[in-house]
GUDO-557601 format. One line per field, with one value per residue (C-alpha): residue in three letters; residue number from 1; x, y, z. Coordinates in steps of 0.5 Angstrom, whole numbers, always signed. Each point is the difference from the previous one (the first is absolute). Layout:
gudo: ala; ...
mivex: NUM; ...
xx: X; ...
yy: Y; ...
zz: Z; ...
***
This chain:
gudo: met; leu; gln; asn; asp; thr; phe; leu; arg; ala; leu; arg; cys; glu; pro; thr; pro; tyr; thr; pro; val; trp; leu; met; arg; gln; ala; gly; arg; tyr; leu; pro; glu; tyr; asn; ala; thr; arg; ala; arg; ala; gly; ser; phe; met; ala; leu; ala; gly; asn; pro; glu; leu; ala; cys; glu; val; thr; leu; gln; pro; leu; ala; arg; tyr; ala; leu; asp; ala; ala; ile; leu; phe; ser; asp; ile; leu; thr; ile; pro; asp; ala; met; gly; leu; gly; leu; ser; phe; ala; glu; gly; glu; gly; pro; arg; phe; ala; lys; arg; val; ala; asp; glu; ser; ala; ile; ala; ala; leu; ala; val; pro; asp; met; ala; lys; leu; arg; tyr; val; phe; asp; ala; val; ala; ala; ile; lys; arg; ala; leu; ala; gly; arg; val; pro; leu; ile; gly; phe; ser; gly; ser; pro; phe; thr; leu; gly; cys; tyr; met; ile; glu; gly; gly; gly; ser; ala; asp; asp; phe; ala; ser; val; arg; arg; met; ala; tyr; ser; arg; pro; asp; leu; leu; ser; arg; leu; val; ala; ile; asn; ala; gln; ala; val; thr; glu; tyr; leu; gly; glu; gln; val; ala; ala; gly; ala; asp; ala; leu; met; ile; phe; asp; thr; trp; gly; gly; leu; leu; pro; ala; glu; his; tyr; arg; arg; phe; ser; leu; glu; pro; met; arg; glu; val; ile; ala; ala; leu; arg; arg; thr; ser; ser; val; pro; val; ile; val; phe; thr; lys; gly; gly; gly; ala; trp; leu; pro; glu; ile; ala; arg; cys; gly; ala; asp; gly; val; gly; val; asp; trp; thr; val; asp; leu; ala; arg; ala; arg; val; ala; val; gly; asp; his; val; ala; leu; gln; gly; asn; leu; asp; pro; val; ala; leu; thr; ala; asp; glu; ala; ser; val; ala; arg; glu; ala; glu; arg; ile; val; arg; ser; ala; gly; ala; gly; thr; gly; his; val; phe; asn; leu; gly; his; gly; ile; leu; pro; arg; thr; pro; pro; gly; asn; val; ala; val; leu; val; asp; thr; val; his; arg; val; ser; ala; gln; leu; arg; ala; arg
mivex: 1; 2; 3; 4; 5; 6; 7; 8; 9; 10; 11; 12; 13; 14; 15; 16; 17; 18; 19; 20; 21; 22; 23; 24; 25; 26; 27; 28; 29; 30; 31; 32; 33; 34; 35; 36; 37; 38; 39; 40; 41; 42; 43; 44; 45; 46; 47; 48; 49; 50; 51; 52; 53; 54; 55; 56; 57; 58; 59; 60; 61; 62; 63; 64; 65; 66; 67; 68; 69; 70; 71; 72; 73; 74; 75; 76; 77; 78; 79; 80; 81; 82; 83; 84; 85; 86; 87; 88; 89; 90; 91; 92; 93; 94; 95; 96; 97; 98; 99; 100; 101; 102; 103; 104; 105; 106; 107; 108; 109; 110; 111; 112; 113; 114; 115; 116; 117; 118; 119; 120; 121; 122; 123; 124; 125; 126; 127; 128; 129; 130; 131; 132; 133; 134; 135; 136; 137; 138; 139; 140; 141; 142; 143; 144; 145; 146; 147; 148; 149; 150; 151; 152; 153; 154; 155; 156; 157; 158; 159; 160; 161; 162; 163; 164; 165; 166; 167; 168; 169; 170; 171; 172; 173; 174; 175; 176; 177; 178; 179; 180; 181; 182; 183; 184; 185; 186; 187; 188; 189; 190; 191; 192; 193; 194; 195; 196; 197; 198; 199; 200; 201; 202; 203; 204; 205; 206; 207; 208; 209; 210; 211; 212; 213; 214; 215; 216; 217; 218; 219; 220; 221; 222; 223; 224; 225; 226; 227; 228; 229; 230; 231; 232; 233; 234; 235; 236; 237; 238; 239; 240; 241; 242; 243; 244; 245; 246; 247; 248; 249; 250; 251; 252; 253; 254; 255; 256; 257; 258; 259; 260; 261; 262; 263; 264; 265; 266; 267; 268; 269; 270; 271; 272; 273; 274; 275; 276; 277; 278; 279; 280; 281; 282; 283; 284; 285; 286; 287; 288; 289; 290; 291; 292; 293; 294; 295; 296; 297; 298; 299; 300; 301; 302; 303; 304; 305; 306; 307; 308; 309; 310; 311; 312; 313; 314; 315; 316; 317; 318; 319; 320; 321; 322; 323; 324; 325; 326; 327; 328; 329; 330; 331; 332; 333; 334; 335; 336; 337; 338; 339; 340; 341; 342; 343; 344; 345; 346; 347; 348; 349; 350
xx: +31; +0; +6; -5; -7; +0; -6; -4; +1; -2; -7; -1; +1; +6; +6; +5; +7; -2; -6; +0; -1; -2; -3; -7; +3; +7; +2; -2; +1; +4; +6; +4; +2; -8; -1; +6; -4; -6; +3; +3; -7; -4; -6; -2; -4; +5; +5; -6; -1; +7; +2; +7; +0; -6; +5; +6; -4; -3; +8; +2; -2; +3; +7; +0; -4; +0; -8; -3; -4; -1; -7; -2; +1; -7; -6; -7; -4; +3; -6; -5; +5; -1; -7; +1; -1; +6; +5; +5; +4; +1; +6; -1; -7; -3; -3; -5; -5; -2; -7; -4; -4; -6; -7; -4; +2; +8; -1; -4; +5; +6; +4; +6; +6; +4; +6; +4; -1; +4; +6; +5; -2; +1; +6; +3; -1; +3; +6; +1; -1; +6; +4; -1; +3; -3; +3; -7; -7; -4; -7; -5; -6; -7; -5; -6; -6; -3; +6; +0; -7; +1; +5; -5; -6; +4; +4; +6; +2; -5; +0; -6; +2; -4; -7; -3; +2; -3; -6; -1; +1; -7; -4; +2; +4; -2; +5; +5; +0; +0; +6; +4; -2; +3; +6; +1; +0; +5; +4; +0; +3; +5; +3; +0; +4; +5; +1; +1; +5; +4; -3; +1; -5; -6; -3; -7; +0; -6; +1; -7; -4; +1; -4; -6; -5; +0; -5; +2; +7; -2; -4; +4; +7; +1; -4; +3; +7; -2; -3; +7; +4; -5; +1; +7; +1; -3; +6; +6; +2; +4; -1; -5; +0; -6; +1; -6; +3; -5; -2; +2; -7; -1; +6; -3; -5; +6; +4; -5; +0; +5; +6; +6; +2; -3; +3; -2; +1; +4; -7; +0; +4; +3; +0; -8; +0; +3; -5; -6; +2; +3; +7; -3; +2; +6; +0; +3; +2; +0; +5; -4; +4; +1; +4; +5; +1; +2; +7; +4; +0; -8; +0; +4; -5; -6; +2; +2; -6; -4; +4; +0; -8; +0; +4; +4; -5; -1; -4; +2; +3; +2; -2; -3; -7; -1; +5; +7; +0; +4; +3; +3; +8; +3; +4; -6; -2; +7; -1; -7; +2; +6; -4; -5; +4; +5; -5; -5; +6; +2; -7; +0; +7; -3
yy: +9; -4; -4; -6; -1; -7; +3; +3; -6; -5; +4; -1; -7; +0; -5; +3; -3; +0; +2; +7; +3; +6; +1; +3; +6; -2; +7; +0; +0; -7; +4; +5; +5; +1; +1; +5; +4; +0; +2; +6; +1; +1; -4; -5; +5; +5; -6; -2; +7; +2; -2; +0; -4; -5; -1; -2; -5; -3; -1; -3; -7; +0; +2; -7; -5; -2; +1; +1; +6; +6; +2; +7; +2; +3; -2; -3; +6; +6; +0; +1; +5; +4; +0; +4; -6; +2; -6; -1; -6; +0; -3; -8; +1; -1; +6; +4; +5; +7; -1; -6; -1; -5; +3; +3; +7; -1; -6; +5; +6; -5; +2; -2; +4; +5; -4; +6; -1; -7; +3; -2; -7; +1; +4; -6; -5; +5; +1; -8; -1; +4; -3; -7; +2; -6; -5; -3; +1; +5; -2; +5; -2; +2; -3; -3; +4; -5; +0; +8; +0; -5; +5; +6; -2; -3; +6; -4; -7; -5; -5; -4; -1; +6; -2; +7; +0; -7; +2; +5; -5; -3; +6; +5; -3; +7; +4; -5; -1; +8; +0; -5; +3; +7; -4; -4; +7; +2; -6; +0; +7; -1; -6; +4; +5; -5; -3; +7; +2; -7; -6; -6; -5; +2; -4; +0; -2; -3; -1; -1; -3; -7; +2; +0; -5; -2; +4; +6; -1; +0; +6; +5; -3; -4; +4; +7; -3; -2; +7; +3; -5; +1; +8; -1; -4; +5; +5; -5; -7; +0; -7; +0; -5; -1; -3; -2; -2; -6; -1; -7; -2; +5; -1; -2; +6; +5; -3; +2; +7; +3; +0; -3; -3; -2; +0; -6; +0; -6; -4; -2; -6; +3; -6; -1; +8; -1; -5; +4; +6; -3; +3; +7; +4; +0; -2; +4; -3; -3; -1; +0; +7; -4; -5; +6; +1; -7; -3; +1; -8; +0; +7; -4; -6; +3; +5; -6; -4; +6; +0; -7; +0; +6; -4; +1; +3; +8; +5; +0; +6; -2; +4; -1; -1; +6; +6; -1; +0; +5; -6; -3; -1; +4; -6; -5; +5; -1; -8; +0; +4; -4; -6; +2; +2; -6; -6; +3; +1; -8; -2; +4; -3; -7
zz: -37; +7; +2; +3; -3; +3; +5; -6; -5; +6; +0; -7; +1; -5; +2; +5; +2; +7; +5; +1; +7; +4; +7; +2; +5; -2; +2; +7; +8; -1; -3; +5; -6; -1; +8; +0; -6; +3; +6; -4; -3; +7; -2; -5; -4; +0; -3; -5; -2; -2; -7; +2; +6; -3; -6; +5; +4; -6; -2; +6; -1; -7; +3; +5; -5; -7; -1; -6; +1; +4; +3; +1; +8; +2; +3; -3; +4; -4; -4; +6; +3; -6; +0; +7; +5; +4; +0; +6; +3; +7; +3; +1; -3; -7; -4; +2; -4; +4; -4; -2; -6; +4; -2; -6; +0; +1; -6; -4; +1; -3; -6; -4; +3; -4; -2; +1; +8; -2; -4; +6; -2; -7; +1; +4; -6; -5; +5; +1; -7; -1; +5; -2; -7; -3; +5; +2; -1; +4; +3; +2; +4; +3; +5; -3; +0; +5; +5; -1; +2; +6; +3; -2; +3; +7; +0; +1; +1; +3; +6; -2; -8; -2; +2; -1; -7; -1; +3; -5; -5; +2; +3; -5; -6; -4; +5; -1; -7; -1; +5; -4; -7; +2; +3; -7; -4; +5; -1; -7; -1; +6; -3; -7; +3; +2; -6; -3; +5; -2; +3; -4; +4; +4; +6; +4; +7; +2; +7; +3; -6; +3; +6; -5; -2; -7; -3; +4; -2; -7; +0; +5; -1; -7; -4; +2; -2; -6; -2; +2; -4; -6; +0; +1; -6; -4; +1; +2; -1; +6; +4; +6; +6; +4; +7; +4; +7; +2; -7; -2; -1; -5; -4; -7; +0; +2; -5; -5; +2; -5; +4; -2; +7; +6; +7; +4; +8; +4; +0; -7; -3; -7; -4; +2; -2; -7; -1; +2; -4; -6; -4; -2; +7; +4; +7; +6; +6; +5; +6; +7; +3; +7; -4; -1; +7; +1; +0; -7; -2; +1; -4; -6; +1; -1; -5; -4; +1; -3; -6; -1; +1; -5; -5; -6; -4; -2; +4; +8; +4; +6; +6; +7; +2; +3; +2; +3; +8; +4; +4; -6; +0; -6; -1; -1; -6; -4; +1; -3; -6; -1; +1; -5; -5; +0; +1; -6; -4; +1; -1; -7; -2; +0
***
């Protein structure tokens, strides 16, 4: 039994006494205790690959703040790493793969990885679930099939908004379709194993789907996510959140993909988003992460504005519009969480 199931009830669009809040990357570099643990581990991959340390950093923000959910500490690129692409993180740089999947032969050779290679992730889920002891729900996650494909084709991050991936969508859509189809199968199995290990909710991060034109977004990003959710539904009732950064123009379509919650970035007006999607899905978001680096009064003001924009109805989970920034003052997060809980409770009490 969960002691605090406010987050899950909000995802089901049920009444809650206040708006639940959690933050993307809530366990991360803005916390000195995280930096100490990462230094002890020696590298990001050593940290993420150690279930005990992953559990430790997952719980760190919950020791500071009254957050309503924990999220597994891991990385979205664990699946392609298990496919043999060789993931690494250089200090001060983004992810990098030793191998790229950028031509016909490489894509033809792709296969869903053996989930045993990802056992460290599932062991971390189980360890975190035990350590939480029912305090709050645990969120498992994956990158979307398309977003994983972006990094796999590019070999890491991109300085030109993944132009090579978008070019493939025009010149060889068959290859990109094959890649995202394999990724969709892998994501389905991966998330299913996280549920089996104890995850109470799931999130699919579609970080780069918003770069696509509408037709390509539907084909290469949204439809594979729809397939993943449909497959998960056959074996589990665990709620699923999808988040396409830059996807505000497609909110009504995203809301029909089968997910329980739709994440929105900071460019979206929550009141208008609610009108666009109706009341059958929850909305998650959407403070600009940069706002959280301002002074405390500004943080409180912006948090209150978003809570009031979402209204006193059901189906809102407060979050950032993207991941928390490393330069965020930890004290600002306390102000944010306190403001969201206080103002939303006041709105519901009227």
